N, C-alpha and C positions, 0 to 999 in steps of 0.2 A: 524423599518420602513426602507424601502429601500431608499437609498439616490440618488439624482440626480447629475450627474457629467456633467455639461455643458462643451463643448470644449472651450478652450481659443481661443482668436482671433489669427489669423495667424500672426498678427503684433507683437505678443510676441515671435515668432520664431526669430532666428538670422537675422540681418538686411539684409543679402545678400540672404535670402530665402523667397519664397512665398509658401513653401511646406505646404500643408494641411494634407496630410496623407503619412506615410512612409510604404513602403512594405518591409518586412524583410524576407530574404530568406537564409537559410544555403545551402551550395553547397555539403555537404556530402550526400551520398545516392541519387545522382541525377539520377541514372538509365539511363544515356545517354539522359536525357530529359532537361538538364539545359538550353541550348541555345534556345530550342523551347519555354520553359516557359518564358525566359527573353524577347525574341522577342514579345511574346504575351502581356507581361506587358508593354513593352516600345513602341511598334509600333501599337498595336491594340486597346488600351484603348480609349474610347470616352471622358474621362476626359482630359482636357488640360494638356499637358505634363509637364508644369512647376508647376502644382499643386501637384505633387507627386514625391517621390524619391524612388529609389531602393537601399536598403542596402544589399549587398551580402557578405557573409563571407565564406572563404575557408581556408583550412589548409595551413601551410607554404610549405608543400611538394606536393601541388596540381600541376598537370601537367602545365608547363609554357606555352605551346602552347594553352592549353585550356583557361588559364587565359587571354592571349593576345586576343583570339577570343572573350571572354566575354567583355573585355574592349571596344572593337570596337562597341559593341551593346549599351553601356551606354550613357546616357545624361550627361551634365556637372554637374548636381546636384547629380547624382548617385555616389555610392562609392562601391569599391571592397576592402574589408578588409581581410587581411590574418593573421591567428593566429595559435598558437600551438595546439589549440583544434581540435580534429577530430570527436567529437560527434556532431550530428546535434542540440541537445538541447543546448549545450554549445555555438555553433556557432550562433544560433538565439538569445540567451541571449546577446551575444556580439553585434549582430546587433542592438538590442534594445537600447544599450548604445550609439550608434552613431546616432540614429534617431533624426531628427529635427522636425518632425510633431507632432502635439498634438493628432493625431489619428494614431494608429499603426495597420498594417495588417500583421499578421503572416501567412506564407505559407511555402511550401516546393518546392524544385527545380524539383520535378517530378509531380507538380500540375500546370495545365494551367488555366488561367482565361478566362472567356468569355469577350467580349469587354466592357460590361457595368458594370463590377464588382465594380470599384472604384466610379463611379458616383452613383451607387445604394447605396454603403456604406455611402457616404456623405448624401444621402437623408434619409437613415434610422436613422443616428445619429441626423439629424435635426428634424425628426418627433418623435423620441423616446428619449427625453432628460433624461428620467429616467433610460435608459439602460447604464450601464458602459461599456458594450461590447456585442457582439453577434457572434454566429458562423453561417457560411453559409452552403451551401449544395454542395456536390461533387457527380459527376457521374463517373462511372468507365471506364477506358480504360484498357482492359484486353486482352492481345494477345494470351493467351493459356488457357487450361482447368483449371489448378490449379489456375491461376490468377483470373479467373471468380469465382471460388469457394471462394477464399480468399476475393474477393470484396463483394460477397453476405454475407459472415459472418460479415465482418467489417461494411458494410452498415447497416445491421440489428442492430448491437450493437450501432452504431452511432445514428440511429433513436430512439432507446430506450433511450439513454442518452439525446437527444435533446427534446424528447416529453414526456417521462415518469419519468425519474429521476428528483429528486428535486434539484440536484446540479451538475451533470456531464454534464456541458454545454459547456466546452471548447474543441474545435477541432483544434489542432495546425496546421492543413493543411490549414485552412481557418477561422481564428479567428481575428475579428476586435475589438479593445478596445480603450478607452480613455487612453492616456498615464498616466494621474494622477492616474487612478484606477489601472493600471498595476503596477506602482511603489508602491502604497499603499499596494497592496497584496504581494509584495516581488518579483514579476517576476518569470520567469522560473529558478529554482535552478538546475543547471546541475549536481550537485552531485547525484541527484536522477534519472538521466537518463530519460527515457520516462515516468516513473511514475510521473515526475514533472507536466505533463499535468493534472492528477487527483489532485495532490496536489494544484496546482494553482487554479483549479476550486473550491476545498473545501475552500480555503482561500477567494476567492471572496464571496462565499456563507456565510462564517462566518462573514465577514465584512458587509454583507448586500448590496453588490454590485451586482445589477441585471444583469444577462446575458440572452439575448434573443436568438431567433433562427429566421433567415431570409432565409428560404428555396428558396425564389425567386431569391436569389443571387447565381449563379451556377458557379462551376469550375469543371475541369476534373482531376481526380486522376489516375495516371498511376500505375497499379499493374503489377508485373512481374512474380509472381507465382513460386518463387524459395525457396525451403525449407531452405537452409542455412540462407538466409536473414530473413525469417519468424522466424526461431528458434532464431537467434541472437536478433531480436527485442523483442521477448517474454522473453528471458532470461534477457535482459537488464531491462525490465519493472519489473520483479520479484526481481532482485537485488536491484533496486531502492526502491521498496516497503519494502524489508527486512531492508534496511538501515534506512528508515523512521521509521519503527517499533522499530529498535534497539536504535534509538535516542530519543525514547519517543514520537513519532509523535501522537499516539492516544490520548495523553493528550491535544494536541492542536487542531487537526482536528478530532473531535469526530465523524463526519458524515461518515468518510470512514470506511467501514466494515472491520473487522479484519478477515483475513483468518483462517480457522479452523486449518491448518497445524501449524500456529504460536501459537494460543491460546492453543493447545493441546500438545505442545512440551514437557512439563514437564512429561506427561504420557509416553513418550518414553525414559525417562532417566533410565538407568539400576540401578544406585545407589539408587534412590528414590523408585523404584519398589521393589528392594531387601529389603530395610528398611521396607516397608509396610508388605511384607511377613514375615519378621523376627519378627516384633512386633505382628502381627496377630497370628503367631504360638505360641509366648510366652504367649499371652493372652489366647489362646485356651488351651495350655498344662497346664498352672497354674490354669485354671478355675477362672480367676480373673473377677471382675466386673469393668465395664459393660461387661456382658457375650457376647462372640462372638459365636453364635450358628452355627450348621452345615451348614445351608443355607447361613449364612453370610460369613463363611469361604470359601465356594465354590464360592461365588460371588467375594470375594477378589482374589482368585486364578484365576478365569476366566478373571478378569480384568487386572491382573498384571503379570502373570507368563511369558508371552512372552517377555515383556520388561525386566523383571528380568533376563531372560536367554540371550536375544539377544540385548537388548537396542533398538535402532532405526533400526537395520540392516534388520529386516524382512520387515518393512514398506518401507524403501528405496530400498531394492532389488525388492520388489513387484512393486514399482513405476517404477523402471528402466525397468523391464521386460514388464510391461504394455506399457510403452512408446515405447520400441523397437517393440512390436507387432503392436501398432497403426501406427508406421511409415511404417512398411511393408504393413499393410492394406491400408495406404494412397497411397503408390506407386502402389499397385494393383488396387485400385479404380480409380486412375488417368489414368491408362493404359486401364482398361477394364470396369469400372463401369459407371453407368448413372450419370447425374448431381446430382440427389437426393442422390444417394449412396455416391458420392464424398463429397457432402456438409456435410452429417452426419459423415463420417469418418474424414473429415478435422476438424470439431468441436471437435470430440472425441480426436484427436491427439493433438490439441492445449491444451485442458483441461488436458490431461495426462502430457504434457510438463510442464504446470503451476504447477500441483500437485507435480511432481518430483522435480522441482526447488525449490518450497516452502519448501519441506521437507529438502532439502539439505541446503538452506540458513538459515532456522530457527535455525539450529544447529551451522552453521558457525558464526552467529552473537550473539550467546548466551552469550559469555564472555563479549561482548560490553554492552549488555543489563543488565548484572548482577550487575552493580555497583549501589550503592544508599542505600536506607533504607532496613530493613530486609525483609519485605513482605507486600504488599498491594494488594487489589483486582484488580488493573489495569493490562492491558495486558503486561506491561513491565516486571512484575514479574511472569507471568504465567509459565515460564520455570523453576521456582524454586520449584514448588510444584507438587505433584501427588496425585490422589484421591480427586481432587478439581473440582467442577462444574463451569459452566460459570458464569461470573460476573452478578450481579443483583443490583438493587437499591430499598431500602425500606425507605420511608419518607425522601428521599434525601440523604440517607447514602448508599454508595456503599459497597457491601459485596460479598462473595462467600460462598455457602454451601460447606462444605467438605463432603466426604463420611463418613461412620462410622469408617473407618481406613484411615489415610492420613499421608503424610510426606511433609516437606518443608525444603529446604536448607537455613541455616542462614549464612550470610557472616559476620563473626565477627573476630576481631583481637584476638590473643592469650591472654589468661587470663580468669578471671571470670567476668560474666555479669549477671545483672538482666534483664530478657526478659519478656515482657508483651504480653499476648495473649488476644485480645479484641474480643468479640462476641456480637451479637444482642440477648441478653437473652430474651427480651420480645416477640420475635417471635417464641420461642421454644414451641413445643406442650407439652413437659414434661421436668422436671428438669433434668439436666445432671451432672454427676460427672466423667469427662473424666480422663483417665490415660495418662500421657505424658511420652515420651521416648526420650533419647538423644543418638544417634548412637547405638540404640538397647538396651540400658540400661534404666530401669525405672528411672524417674526423679520426685522427690517429688515436690509438689506445695508449694511454700513459702508463698503465700497469695492468697486468692480468695475472690471475691465479687460476690456472686450468683445473687444478684439483677441486676447488670449491666453486668454480664457475663465476668468478667475480671479475668484472672489467671496470677500470677507472678511466674516465674521459675528462679532458679539459674543455669546458664549455664556456664560450663567451657570448653574452647577450648584449646586443647593441641597441640601446635606447628602448623604445616601446615595441620593437619588432617581436613577433611571436617566436618562441623557441621550440622547434619541432625536431625531436631526435628520432632517427630511423635506423633500421639495421636490416642486413641481409645475412642469412645464415644457411648452412647446409641443411637440406630437408632431412627430417628424422622419420623413421617408420616404426610405428608401434603395432603390436599384434592386435588384430581385430579393430583397428582404428583407421578409418578412411580419410581422416583429416590430414591436411598439410601442416606438419609440425615444424617449428623452428627452434626457438629458445623457450625453456620453462622459466619464466620470469617470476621471481618472488618479490622484488622491490627495486625501485629506482630512487635513489636518495642523494642528497647533497652532503658531502663530507664537511665536517666542521672546520678543518684546517686546510688551507690551500698549500 
């Protein structure tokens, strides 16, 4: 059930303040619009001036003359805070810590309000007590062709989030919220950069804090259409997303979709791909059971030979080349193309940039994500295995189907260990007797329980050498499923007692 968060009485604010709502504005990325925005907030609002405050945050090295000009525009209850932070998310999070109002309005210094914004916000909060917050609507100010294309793309994405997505309801350029709800959800976490907007929205949703959409409350968003800034914003978002993934975010905010580049990163590891080819060839050459037939061997080769030879280099090189070409096409479309052509190329260029950055960051954070248990089906461990399909859930139990040949890295200290491989035996179409390998050498099964699909292996790690466990199993066939299926793995773990 969604909860109702009624605003506290303004009498609970500090005794020297009648502030009902705090407008929070970072001054980073102001695009030369900060003084225009501040004037429209402080001089044009129909709400009585003493009923709201402006909390502005700038970096310590901001231009002193600009800061003096801004101070001249402020009312006595307003504040200009200077901090070491240079990121706008860090600055707006700092602004929230200084706010005295029980209602918060998050905005940007290149966004201008219409005169009735704050009065309308108070009216919406009064009429919709079940809303913990809501986003408003912005219209574009776009001085050039690329800026107009940028605006059309982002406005379409915003409209999707506000009207179709079940959770992507926070728009940090014009988001009003009850302060209690903002604190309960943890606020904007600046470590995650611009991805923190999605993260905060997911946390509101998880807590059952309703976020509405008030398109009748309008502001103007100034776009500048400069590729370096667009690229920087996009790269910052992807870097924050990667950090969230590396810290195990999907375990907490399950509603956020996991990017393919992250979930498939194990398939691009050279060591895992080579191990798969090694054990497949051993199985084929020795004619061992379960038998790997000609078609099966060809499928293994087709899937893993590129990664075994080049690792991730082919994918990353192809992504860089695609991004370069898209950038050239964007410049040409900007100069000579129609609006429709520019819009199409612009979307393709942003998509290419996101893909290229996700490929790079998924590998950069792999070591961070690699700590913890041996292997589970969740996304944190996806980079440790190859020959593994996407995560699924059966009767509440998460698992991943492996292919008929697969490998997983086990992070173990030096010495001998008992390792348990657990599977969902009751969903198998036929019984299996898999063969296990450790670093390319056959590994005997110490104990097995066919009924519950558990296999216990004795694994020895020698010094600092990597420990790669592989297996070959009888292929399974599922109705209406064209995938090559092997074992439905639920967990690989180390037993406490040897």
